[in-house]
DOFI-447885 format. One record per residue (C-alpha): residue in three letters; y, z, x; residue number from 0. Coordinates in nm, 4 decimals. Example, Ala and Ser with C-alpha at 12.3 -4.5 7.8 and 13.67 -1.06 7.14 Angstrom:
BEGIN
resn|yy|zz|xx|resi
ALA|-0.4500|0.7800|1.2300|0;
SER|-0.1060|0.7140|1.3670|1;
//
This chain:
BEGIN
resn|yy|zz|xx|resi
MET|12.1487|3.8387|-10.9686|0;
LYS|12.4773|3.6865|-10.8592|1;
ASN|12.2785|3.4585|-10.6229|2;
LEU|12.1016|3.2858|-10.9093|3;
LYS|12.1530|2.9107|-10.9284|4;
ILE|12.1532|2.8080|-11.2942|5;
LEU|12.1512|2.4751|-11.4818|6;
TYR|12.2785|2.5026|-11.8398|7;
VAL|12.2362|2.2082|-12.0829|8;
ASP|12.4465|2.2114|-12.4009|9;
SER|12.6749|1.9630|-12.5784|10;
ASP|12.8753|2.2238|-12.7721|11;
ILE|13.1908|2.3389|-12.5886|12;
THR|13.2018|2.6654|-12.7840|13;
ASN|12.8471|2.7532|-12.6787|14;
VAL|12.9354|2.6689|-12.3191|15;
GLN|13.2352|2.9036|-12.3183|16;
ASN|13.0253|3.1860|-12.4660|17;
ILE|12.7550|3.1398|-12.2023|18;
GLN|13.0119|3.1340|-11.9216|19;
ASN|13.1542|3.4655|-12.0431|20;
LEU|12.8087|3.6202|-12.0639|21;
PHE|12.7242|3.5154|-11.7082|22;
LEU|13.0487|3.6591|-11.5762|23;
ASN|12.9170|3.9997|-11.6823|24;
PHE|12.6420|3.9527|-11.4226|25;
PHE|12.8818|3.8199|-11.1597|26;
ILE|12.6937|3.4912|-11.1679|27;
THR|12.9191|3.2031|-11.0709|28;
ASP|12.6721|2.9380|-10.9562|29;
LEU|12.6465|2.7883|-11.3033|30;
THR|12.6158|2.4102|-11.3465|31;
ILE|12.6815|2.2760|-11.6958|32;
GLU|12.5675|1.9397|-11.8315|33;
ASP|12.6272|1.8118|-12.1841|34;
ASP|12.3245|1.5807|-12.2120|35;
ALA|11.9604|1.5907|-12.1038|36;
SER|11.9680|1.2605|-11.9154|37;
SER|12.2434|1.3578|-11.6710|38;
ALA|12.0897|1.7063|-11.6417|39;
LEU|11.7581|1.5557|-11.5313|40;
SER|11.9293|1.3405|-11.2671|41;
LEU|12.1072|1.6495|-11.1362|42;
TYR|11.7882|1.8538|-11.1417|43;
LYS|11.6085|1.5989|-10.9246|44;
LYS|11.8790|1.6371|-10.6578|45;
ASN|11.9082|2.0177|-10.6625|46;
ASN|11.6983|2.3312|-10.6686|47;
PHE|11.7751|2.5551|-10.9631|48;
ASP|11.6397|2.9062|-11.0113|49;
LEU|11.6848|2.8981|-11.3867|50;
VAL|11.7189|2.6244|-11.6510|51;
ILE|11.8659|2.7027|-11.9937|52;
VAL|11.8613|2.4519|-12.2797|53;
ASN|12.0459|2.5046|-12.6074|54;
LEU|11.8642|2.2950|-12.8683|55;
ASP|12.1078|2.0802|-13.0677|56;
ARG|12.0748|1.7687|-13.2801|57;
TYR|11.9221|1.5888|-12.9799|58;
THR|11.6197|1.8198|-12.9847|59;
GLN|11.3663|1.5575|-12.8758|60;
ASN|11.5765|1.4661|-12.5705|61;
SER|11.5899|1.8350|-12.4784|62;
PHE|11.2127|1.8754|-12.5011|63;
ASN|11.1621|1.5563|-12.2973|64;
PHE|11.3981|1.6998|-12.0345|65;
ILE|11.1921|2.0211|-12.0149|66;
LYS|10.8711|1.8207|-11.9972|67;
ASN|11.0096|1.6180|-11.7059|68;
ILE|11.1258|1.9186|-11.5041|69;
LYS|10.7908|2.0894|-11.5639|70;
TYR|10.6286|1.7779|-11.4246|71;
ILE|10.8483|1.8064|-11.1161|72;
TYR|10.8004|2.1828|-11.0784|73;
ASN|10.5482|2.3419|-11.3114|74;
GLU|10.6620|2.6992|-11.2405|75;
GLN|11.0287|2.6360|-11.3198|76;
VAL|11.1659|2.9276|-11.5208|77;
CYS|11.3182|2.8012|-11.8475|78;
ILE|11.4968|2.9495|-12.1468|79;
ILE|11.5293|2.7719|-12.4802|80;
ILE|11.8036|2.8807|-12.7193|81;
THR|11.6936|2.8022|-13.0754|82;
GLU|11.6321|2.9478|-13.4182|83;
LEU|11.3115|3.1486|-13.3957|84;
ASP|11.2077|3.0684|-13.7512|85;
ASN|11.1727|2.7002|-13.6548|86;
LYS|10.7942|2.6685|-13.6296|87;
ASP|10.8010|2.3214|-13.4691|88;
HIS|11.0289|2.4472|-13.1887|89;
LEU|10.8001|2.7446|-13.1250|90;
ILE|10.4869|2.5314|-13.1026|91;
LYS|10.6570|2.2740|-12.8794|92;
ALA|10.7834|2.5530|-12.6527|93;
ILE|10.4303|2.6899|-12.6205|94;
GLU|10.2987|2.3440|-12.5332|95;
LEU|10.5616|2.3049|-12.2588|96;
ARG|10.5019|2.6603|-12.1272|97;
VAL|10.8654|2.7586|-12.1655|98;
HIS|10.9133|3.1129|-12.0383|99;
TYR|11.1574|3.2560|-12.2912|100;
LEU|11.2976|3.1839|-12.6355|101;
LEU|11.6428|3.3148|-12.7246|102;
ASP|11.7438|3.3416|-13.0899|103;
LYS|12.0692|3.1995|-13.2289|104;
PRO|12.3317|3.3421|-13.2408|105;
ILE|12.2974|3.4960|-12.8954|106;
GLN|12.3203|3.8742|-12.8826|107;
SER|12.4584|4.0052|-12.5526|108;
ASN|12.2057|4.2885|-12.5168|109;
ILE|11.9126|4.0529|-12.5749|110;
PHE|12.0665|3.7975|-12.3405|111;
GLU|12.1102|4.0610|-12.0704|112;
LYS|11.7501|4.1722|-12.1093|113;
ILE|11.6127|3.8202|-12.0810|114;
ILE|11.8279|3.7277|-11.7792|115;
LYS|11.7062|4.0380|-11.5983|116;
GLU|11.3465|3.9464|-11.6776|117;
CYS|11.4088|3.5925|-11.5548|118;
TYR|11.5415|3.7334|-11.2299|119;
ILE|11.2182|3.9252|-11.1806|120;
GLU|11.0117|3.6179|-11.2662|121;
ILE|11.2002|3.4010|-11.0208|122;
ASN|11.1632|3.6443|-10.7319|123;
GLN|10.7995|3.7265|-10.7864|124;
ASN|10.6911|3.3706|-10.8770|125;
LYS|10.3330|3.4747|-10.9464|126;
ALA|10.1250|3.2830|-11.1938|127;
ALA|9.9474|3.5911|-11.3235|128;
LEU|10.2754|3.7630|-11.4091|129;
LEU|10.3967|3.4374|-11.5628|130;
SER|10.0943|3.4229|-11.7951|131;
ASN|10.1435|3.7814|-11.9052|132;
SER|10.5132|3.7248|-11.9578|133;
LEU|10.4447|3.4159|-12.1683|134;
LEU|10.2184|3.6106|-12.3963|135;
VAL|10.4632|3.9009|-12.4292|136;
GLN|10.7644|3.6794|-12.4943|137;
TYR|10.5978|3.4514|-12.7482|138;
LYS|10.4414|3.7456|-12.9264|139;
HIS|10.7856|3.9021|-12.9511|140;
ALA|10.9355|3.5744|-13.0736|141;
ILE|10.6861|3.4999|-13.3506|142;
ASP|10.5351|3.8379|-13.4344|143;
SER|10.7646|3.8992|-13.7300|144;
ARG|10.7326|3.5494|-13.8796|145;
SER|10.3779|3.4414|-13.7950|146;
ILE|10.0252|3.5708|-13.8375|147;
LEU|9.9166|3.6603|-13.4862|148;
SER|9.5854|3.7660|-13.3358|149;
LYS|9.4070|3.7695|-13.0007|150;
THR|9.0358|3.7586|-12.9250|151;
ASN|8.8337|3.8009|-12.6095|152;
ILE|8.6095|3.5248|-12.4776|153;
LYS|8.3322|3.6452|-12.7138|154;
GLY|8.5580|3.5861|-13.0134|155;
GLU|8.6056|3.9564|-13.0860|156;
ILE|8.9477|4.0557|-13.2189|157;
THR|9.1439|4.2573|-12.9639|158;
TYR|9.4847|4.2472|-13.1330|159;
ALA|9.6384|4.1493|-13.4665|160;
ASN|9.9898|4.1951|-13.6002|161;
ASN|10.0978|4.3550|-13.9266|162;
LEU|10.1115|4.0247|-14.1180|163;
PHE|9.7486|3.9621|-14.0265|164;
TYR|9.6444|4.2977|-14.1714|165;
LYS|9.8680|4.2595|-14.4769|166;
ILE|9.7275|3.9228|-14.5841|167;
SER|9.3647|3.9931|-14.4947|168;
GLN|9.3826|4.3447|-14.6485|169;
PHE|9.1653|4.4718|-14.3626|170;
THR|9.2878|4.7655|-14.1576|171;
LYS|9.3335|4.7661|-13.7821|172;
GLU|9.0212|4.9787|-13.7420|173;
GLU|8.8183|4.7359|-13.9552|174;
CYS|8.9331|4.4304|-13.7549|175;
LEU|8.9345|4.5318|-13.3886|176;
GLY|8.6098|4.4444|-13.2165|177;
GLN|8.4999|4.2244|-13.5075|178;
ASN|8.4595|3.8470|-13.5217|179;
HIS|8.6902|3.6401|-13.7420|180;
ASN|8.3824|3.5709|-13.9563|181;
ILE|8.4736|3.8794|-14.1582|182;
LEU|8.7509|3.6597|-14.3030|183;
LYS|8.5472|3.3397|-14.3484|184;
HIS|8.5597|3.1828|-14.6929|185;
PRO|8.2228|3.0511|-14.8220|186;
ASP|8.3845|2.7090|-14.8846|187;
MET|8.5041|2.6746|-14.5237|188;
ASP|8.3429|2.3769|-14.3522|189;
MET|8.1307|2.5097|-14.0648|190;
ALA|8.1693|2.1789|-13.8826|191;
VAL|8.5441|2.2427|-13.8573|192;
LEU|8.4871|2.5885|-13.7081|193;
LYS|8.2305|2.4481|-13.4661|194;
LYS|8.4785|2.1821|-13.3538|195;
MET|8.7449|2.4488|-13.3107|196;
TRP|8.5264|2.6514|-13.0744|197;
GLU|8.4212|2.3436|-12.8789|198;
THR|8.7881|2.2512|-12.8345|199;
ILE|8.9225|2.5885|-12.7221|200;
GLN|8.6221|2.6562|-12.4995|201;
SER|8.7061|2.3296|-12.3215|202;
LYS|9.0474|2.4890|-12.2438|203;
LYS|9.2349|2.2797|-12.4989|204;
GLU|9.4446|2.4048|-12.7882|205;
TRP|9.3226|2.3466|-13.1432|206;
ARG|9.5266|2.2857|-13.4579|207;
GLY|9.3872|2.2849|-13.8071|208;
ILE|9.3651|2.4335|-14.1546|209;
ILE|9.1391|2.7340|-14.2068|210;
LYS|9.0441|2.8770|-14.5441|211;
ASN|8.9798|3.2521|-14.5444|212;
LYS|8.9193|3.5278|-14.7945|213;
SER|9.0795|3.8703|-14.8034|214;
LYS|8.8893|4.1969|-14.8256|215;
ASP|8.8968|4.1799|-15.2062|216;
GLY|8.7688|3.8181|-15.2041|217;
LYS|9.1007|3.6437|-15.2685|218;
GLU|9.1372|3.2969|-15.1141|219;
TYR|9.4147|3.2246|-14.8676|220;
ILE|9.4778|2.9340|-14.6311|221;
TRP|9.6197|2.9358|-14.2780|222;
ASP|9.7801|2.6584|-14.0775|223;
SER|9.6417|2.7607|-13.7388|224;
LEU|9.7136|2.6987|-13.3728|225;
ILE|9.4553|2.8487|-13.1351|226;
ILE|9.5429|2.8532|-12.7639|227;
PRO|9.3136|2.9516|-12.4744|228;
LEU|9.4958|3.1600|-12.2109|229;
LEU|9.3887|3.1027|-11.8495|230;
ASP|9.4011|3.3149|-11.5351|231;
THR|9.5139|3.1930|-11.1924|232;
HIS|9.1661|3.0457|-11.1319|233;
ASN|9.1820|2.8410|-11.4511|234;
ASN|8.9276|3.0600|-11.6276|235;
ILE|8.9709|3.1532|-11.9937|236;
ILE|9.0629|3.5198|-12.0297|237;
GLU|9.1357|3.5315|-12.4028|238;
TYR|9.2471|3.3293|-12.7044|239;
ILE|9.5672|3.3663|-12.9036|240;
GLY|9.5958|3.2476|-13.2639|241;
ILE|9.9323|3.1678|-13.4241|242;
ARG|9.9063|3.1056|-13.7963|243;
HIS|10.1208|3.0510|-14.1043|244;
ASP|10.0214|3.1220|-14.4616|245;
ILE|10.0226|2.7915|-14.6536|246;
THR|9.8132|2.9031|-14.9519|247;
LYS|10.0759|2.8222|-15.2145|248;
LEU|10.1585|2.4922|-15.0483|249;
GLU|9.7915|2.3855|-15.0332|250;
HIS|9.7293|2.4791|-15.3964|251;
TYR|10.0368|2.2837|-15.4990|252;
LYS|9.9272|1.9868|-15.2855|253;
ASN|9.5749|1.9936|-15.4319|254;
ASN|9.7181|1.9993|-15.7832|255;
LEU|9.9379|1.6992|-15.7040|256;
GLN|9.6413|1.5182|-15.5489|257;
LEU|9.4351|1.5806|-15.8613|258;
GLN|9.7090|1.4344|-16.0787|259;
LEU|9.7499|1.1417|-15.8391|260;
ASN|9.3752|1.0716|-15.8413|261;
MET|9.3790|1.0652|-16.2202|262;
ALA|9.6684|0.8204|-16.2190|263;
ILE|9.5024|0.6023|-15.9537|264;
ASN|9.1772|0.6054|-16.1495|265;
ASP|9.3605|0.4799|-16.4588|266;
ILE|9.5198|0.2030|-16.2529|267;
GLU|9.1891|0.1055|-16.0909|268;
GLU|9.0117|0.0944|-16.4257|269;
THR|9.2835|-0.1353|-16.5556|270;
GLN|9.2491|-0.3576|-16.2471|271;
LYS|8.8698|-0.3739|-16.2937|272;
GLU|8.9089|-0.4694|-16.6578|273;
VAL|9.1640|-0.7394|-16.5752|274;
VAL|8.9466|-0.8829|-16.2956|275;
PHE|8.6365|-0.8927|-16.5130|276;
THR|8.8239|-1.0465|-16.8056|277;
MET|8.9780|-1.3186|-16.5874|278;
GLY|8.6377|-1.3963|-16.4386|279;
ALA|8.4816|-1.4162|-16.7832|280;
ILE|8.7582|-1.6511|-16.9019|281;
ALA|8.6907|-1.8835|-16.6086|282;
GLU|8.3186|-1.8953|-16.6875|283;
THR|8.3827|-1.9500|-17.0596|284;
ARG|8.5764|-2.2670|-16.9743|285;
SER|8.2617|-2.4050|-16.8145|286;
LYS|8.0564|-2.2943|-17.1178|287;
GLU|7.8830|-2.0136|-16.9341|288;
THR|7.8453|-1.6594|-17.0642|289;
ALA|8.0343|-1.3491|-16.9518|290;
ASN|7.6942|-1.2077|-16.8595|291;
HIS|7.6870|-1.4503|-16.5651|292;
VAL|7.9713|-1.2647|-16.3952|293;
LYS|7.8093|-0.9293|-16.4781|294;
ARG|7.4817|-1.0372|-16.3214|295;
VAL|7.6475|-1.1827|-16.0116|296;
ALA|7.8468|-0.8595|-15.9722|297;
GLU|7.5315|-0.6438|-15.9935|298;
TYR|7.3292|-0.8780|-15.7682|299;
SER|7.6102|-0.8746|-15.5089|300;
PHE|7.6380|-0.4966|-15.5238|301;
LEU|7.2634|-0.4547|-15.4641|302;
LEU|7.2388|-0.7154|-15.1879|303;
ALA|7.5423|-0.5724|-15.0080|304;
LYS|7.3806|-0.2261|-15.0085|305;
LEU|7.0535|-0.3715|-14.8771|306;
ALA|7.2484|-0.5536|-14.6036|307;
GLY|7.4081|-0.2296|-14.4805|308;
VAL|7.7625|-0.3013|-14.5972|309;
SER|7.9691|0.0182|-14.6202|310;
LYS|7.9717|0.2038|-14.9516|311;
GLU|8.3425|0.1349|-14.9989|312;
ASN|8.3128|-0.2396|-14.9317|313;
THR|7.9953|-0.2664|-15.1401|314;
LEU|8.1774|-0.1299|-15.4427|315;
LEU|8.4781|-0.3488|-15.3663|316;
LEU|8.2590|-0.6615|-15.3655|317;
LYS|8.1053|-0.5616|-15.6985|318;
LEU|8.4503|-0.5281|-15.8530|319;
ALA|8.5819|-0.8508|-15.6985|320;
SER|8.2861|-1.0885|-15.7399|321;
PRO|8.3494|-1.1642|-16.1107|322;
MET|8.6442|-1.3726|-15.9915|323;
HIS|8.4317|-1.6014|-15.7734|324;
ASP|8.4847|-1.9004|-16.0069|325;
ILE|8.8432|-1.8234|-16.1135|326;
GLY|8.9568|-2.1558|-15.9666|327;
LYS|8.7760|-2.3351|-16.2499|328;
VAL|9.0825|-2.2764|-16.4676|329;
GLY|9.2468|-2.5558|-16.2665|330;
ILE|8.9653|-2.8117|-16.3205|331;
PRO|8.9860|-3.0574|-16.6143|332;
ASP|8.7357|-2.9959|-16.8972|333;
ALA|8.6015|-3.3506|-16.8708|334;
ILE|8.4797|-3.2781|-16.5181|335;
LEU|8.3980|-2.9107|-16.5619|336;
ASN|8.1672|-2.9687|-16.8620|337;
LYS|8.0413|-3.3193|-16.7892|338;
PRO|7.6708|-3.3298|-16.8901|339;
ALA|7.5889|-3.6006|-16.6378|340;
LYS|7.6083|-3.6195|-16.2596|341;
LEU|7.9624|-3.6218|-16.1224|342;
THR|8.0990|-3.9199|-15.9370|343;
LYS|8.2165|-3.8763|-15.5771|344;
GLU|8.5772|-3.8593|-15.6934|345;
GLU|8.4929|-3.6103|-15.9673|346;
PHE|8.2890|-3.3948|-15.7324|347;
LYS|8.5786|-3.3876|-15.4860|348;
ILE|8.8032|-3.2584|-15.7648|349;
MET|8.5359|-3.0082|-15.8638|350;
GLN|8.5137|-2.8790|-15.5075|351;
SER|8.8838|-2.8065|-15.5071|352;
TYR|8.8355|-2.5073|-15.7389|353;
ALA|8.7364|-2.2888|-15.4399|354;
THR|9.0754|-2.3510|-15.2829|355;
VAL|9.2557|-2.3242|-15.6171|356;
GLY|9.1035|-1.9791|-15.6744|357;
TYR|9.1979|-1.8670|-15.3244|358;
GLU|9.5576|-1.9848|-15.3614|359;
MET|9.5848|-1.7984|-15.6909|360;
LEU|9.4803|-1.4661|-15.5393|361;
LYS|9.5624|-1.4678|-15.1686|362;
ASN|9.9155|-1.3241|-15.1918|363;
SER|9.8209|-1.0179|-15.3939|364;
ASN|9.8562|-0.6793|-15.2213|365;
LYS|9.5752|-0.5347|-15.4353|366;
GLU|9.2545|-0.4830|-15.2406|367;
ILE|9.0346|-0.5992|-15.5276|368;
LEU|9.2234|-0.9286|-15.5605|369;
GLN|9.2304|-0.9803|-15.1825|370;
THR|8.8520|-0.9485|-15.1830|371;
SER|8.8304|-1.1801|-15.4846|372;
ALA|9.0324|-1.4377|-15.2892|373;
ILE|8.7764|-1.4288|-15.0046|374;
VAL|8.4827|-1.4612|-15.2451|375;
ALA|8.6450|-1.7494|-15.4373|376;
HIS|8.7254|-1.9320|-15.1139|377;
GLU|8.3972|-1.8933|-14.9263|378;
HIS|8.1057|-1.8639|-15.1707|379;
HIS|8.0425|-2.2392|-15.1453|380;
GLU|8.0349|-2.2432|-14.7655|381;
LYS|7.6891|-2.2996|-14.6133|382;
TRP|7.5123|-2.1381|-14.3192|383;
ASP|7.4696|-2.4755|-14.1427|384;
GLY|7.8370|-2.5727|-14.1870|385;
THR|7.7871|-2.8392|-14.4575|386;
GLY|7.9582|-2.6392|-14.7329|387;
TYR|8.3114|-2.6526|-14.8659|388;
PRO|8.6094|-2.6233|-14.8620|389;
ARG|8.6331|-2.5592|-14.4832|390;
GLY|8.2845|-2.6242|-14.3467|391;
LEU|8.2460|-2.2747|-14.2004|392;
LYS|7.9242|-2.1846|-14.0168|393;
LYS|7.7027|-1.8760|-13.9950|394;
GLU|7.8908|-1.5464|-13.9392|395;
ASN|8.2225|-1.7308|-13.9561|396;
ILE|8.1619|-1.7163|-14.3307|397;
HIS|8.2699|-1.3738|-14.4556|398;
ILE|7.9807|-1.1454|-14.5530|399;
TYR|8.1296|-1.1356|-14.9047|400;
GLY|8.0983|-1.5147|-14.9283|401;
ARG|7.7434|-1.5222|-14.7899|402;
ILE|7.6251|-1.2552|-15.0319|403;
THR|7.7925|-1.4093|-15.3379|404;
ALA|7.6554|-1.7542|-15.2485|405;
ILE|7.2933|-1.6366|-15.2846|406;
CYS|7.3618|-1.4323|-15.5967|407;
ASP|7.5590|-1.7110|-15.7692|408;
VAL|7.2970|-1.9791|-15.6955|409;
PHE|7.0093|-1.7493|-15.7985|410;
ASP|7.1734|-1.6851|-16.1344|411;
ALA|7.2908|-2.0445|-16.1859|412;
LEU|6.9435|-2.1880|-16.1248|413;
GLY|6.7911|-1.9416|-16.3690|414;
SER|7.0421|-2.0212|-16.6460|415;
ASN|7.0869|-2.3161|-16.8777|416;
ARG|7.3893|-2.5291|-16.7914|417;
CYS|7.5410|-2.8369|-16.9556|418;
TYR|7.3866|-3.0567|-16.6879|419;
LYS|7.0424|-2.8884|-16.6481|420;
LYS|6.7853|-2.6514|-16.7907|421;
ALA|6.7011|-2.3142|-16.6375|422;
TRP|6.4464|-2.3189|-16.3550|423;
ASP|6.1319|-2.1049|-16.3471|424;
ILE|6.1512|-1.8013|-16.1175|425;
GLU|5.8861|-1.9492|-15.8852|426;
GLU|6.0974|-2.2631|-15.8391|427;
ILE|6.4075|-2.0565|-15.7669|428;
LEU|6.2337|-1.8411|-15.5047|429;
GLU|6.0889|-2.1480|-15.3366|430;
TYR|6.4380|-2.3018|-15.3261|431;
LEU|6.5834|-1.9896|-15.1656|432;
LYS|6.3101|-1.9946|-14.8995|433;
ASN|6.3735|-2.3610|-14.8245|434;
GLN|6.7484|-2.3051|-14.7937|435;
LYS|6.7212|-2.0371|-14.5245|436;
TYR|6.9207|-2.1465|-14.2185|437;
LYS|7.0635|-2.4330|-14.4298|438;
HIS|7.2588|-2.3090|-14.7286|439;
PHE|7.2027|-1.9353|-14.6931|440;
ASP|7.2136|-1.6572|-14.4361|441;
PRO|6.8422|-1.6139|-14.3464|442;
ARG|6.8612|-1.2358|-14.3152|443;
LEU|7.0177|-1.2031|-14.6588|444;
VAL|6.7554|-1.4351|-14.8125|445;
ASP|6.4758|-1.2198|-14.6657|446;
LEU|6.6352|-0.9044|-14.8070|447;
PHE|6.6738|-1.0718|-15.1455|448;
LEU|6.3114|-1.1917|-15.1595|449;
VAL|6.1602|-0.8630|-15.0421|450;
ASN|6.3520|-0.6830|-15.3171|451;
ILE|6.3156|-0.9518|-15.5848|452;
LYS|6.1821|-0.7058|-15.8462|453;
LYS|6.5089|-0.5134|-15.8348|454;
PHE|6.7086|-0.8317|-15.8903|455;
LEU|6.4850|-0.9384|-16.1789|456;
THR|6.5399|-0.5974|-16.3397|457;
ILE|6.9145|-0.6600|-16.3284|458;
LYS|6.8588|-1.0046|-16.4807|459;
GLU|6.6693|-0.8517|-16.7721|460;
CYS|6.9440|-0.5937|-16.8307|461;
TYR|7.2087|-0.8633|-16.8772|462;
ILE|7.0061|-1.1378|-17.0366|463;
ASP|7.1993|-1.4049|-17.2308|464;
//
């Protein structure tokens, strides 16, 4: 072993002195020491080393990047990582990088001697098959006492499990070996997740995920799982190894917190909905319209959005936001807002400004409902042919929220008494909608509205003034 050429990476002078003393016991003198991963990589590129040892310190990520780079240069490079074996993240990262050996801190001389001797054998033989077997043996030894470990053959039959596996599952070795992991499957476990797991590992990729199981007596427990396919020298899967950690208590605690959070969020959302509706109703009251107008427009918009294929989340969002479509009216003088006669050009220009006023009021909010309300307020007077206001947008350049609310608002306005007009008959309103296809309104949305007119009339009857 004295002919071994070794690269040792460590920034701690005390660790370096200890390692030097340990190597002297093997009469190994060809030991190169670097205190950072960057300089070590430069040195590695210029030299051939039999063995690379990395002591993980506070620059852990740099150390793993160094190992990744040397593995890219020479995939079969024999490596040792010195770390704390109870660090799950280090173990998983080491597996990903196919590090040969893990050495626990503080270093014990007998363990160190054993591993160096095994490295010597690995280096001289340099056979991929022996490397694969050694990987499995070393990682099993490293995590067996702290992790739930099992192996299966390519059929998914259990060929090995450690004591923690048996302890948590409450099944004996005789009951597990030769069986599928389905003996542990919890009835609430999503089969789609298990299907995805098998598809992933059968494609020779590792799989990470949460698996819910049940013990022999029916008790629920949850595993954070890493499943790795092991390959032979011909890149064929020979078996699967599962490394798991029991996170049952953590998951139950997390679910309890999520439940409490959902309740709190629900209270907040209900308050937001109430505020939005109240503000919308106030705006309509100023123009001598009823609060039922905003209710009807909200329900019409919700229905039309669903018919148009808008996502469930955005459909509900539009329903909650649409009551604010006329919020900008709070900035319009009463004399113009409630004038019983036709507006002059100057008055109409002022009246048109309420779309922008409403948008400016809401646009800076970080609440999703109010952001949506800002869009609706700003764009529900735009027209399909570009003759609308305030920006003269055309066709799909008008947000779907604006196009939907435009139809719903006009439908309800025409069918309601206003200070400047009487309510139209339903036949007149439908004829108007037909005539305004491709002009005022999105033609597809008009067709959906007309085909489903009975549903909209039902809503109208439910919230009649």
